[in-house]
N, C-alpha and C positions, 0 to 999 in steps of 0.2 A: 124338388125333393131329393134328398140324398139317399142313395142305396148303400146300406151297410152290409158287412159280411162277417160271418163268424162260423167257427166249428164248435163253439160252446153251446150245445143244444140245450143244456140245463137252464139257460137264462130265460127260456120261453115258457109261458104258462098257458093253461087252457082257460079261455074266457068263459064266463058263466053263460049258459045258453048255447054254446057251440055243440054241434052234433058230434057224435063219436066218429072215430076214424074207421072208414070202411076198408077192410083188408083187400077186397077185390079191386077197389079204386087204387090203392097203394101199389098192388101188383101191376096194374096197367101202367101206372105212372113210372114205376121202376123200368118197365120195358121201354117206355117212351124215352126216358132219360138216358138209358143205355144206348139207344140209337142216336138221339139228338138232344144233348143236355141243354135245355133252355131255362134252367132254374134261375140263372142270373137275369134273364129277360122277363121273368115272372116272379118278382120278389114277393115274399109273404108280407102281410100288413099286420103290424102290432100297435097297441096303444102304449102310452108312456109307462105303464106297469108291466110291459112286455107280454101282455096277454094277446094271443093270436086271434085277430079279428077275421082274417081270411088267409087260408093257406095251410091248415093243419095237415092236409095230405102231403103237400110239398115238403113241409117240415119233416114229416115221418120218412119220406123217400130219402131226403138228404141225410137224415140220421142213419137209416139202414145202409145207405151206400157210402157213408162216411165222406160226404161231399159238403162243401161250404153251404151255409144257409144265407141267402140274400134277403134282406128285409128293409122295410120302411117303417119308421115310427110316425104315427099320426096322433094328433091331440084329440 
């Protein structure tokens, strides 16, 4: 699998059925990423329509911190 990278956060869409983004979880992840940025080691998973299957919190953290989003496209 190829890990892709972008700072164009607008290409990602919310998948039907995804839970909402939990603000407290995002705050904890921001703190964690500030100490030890492992976003590249934990890419988000999207489908071919760029809907986020897994990683909406990591996407939000990257967006807030203006960091690249690392992602994998699955069928």
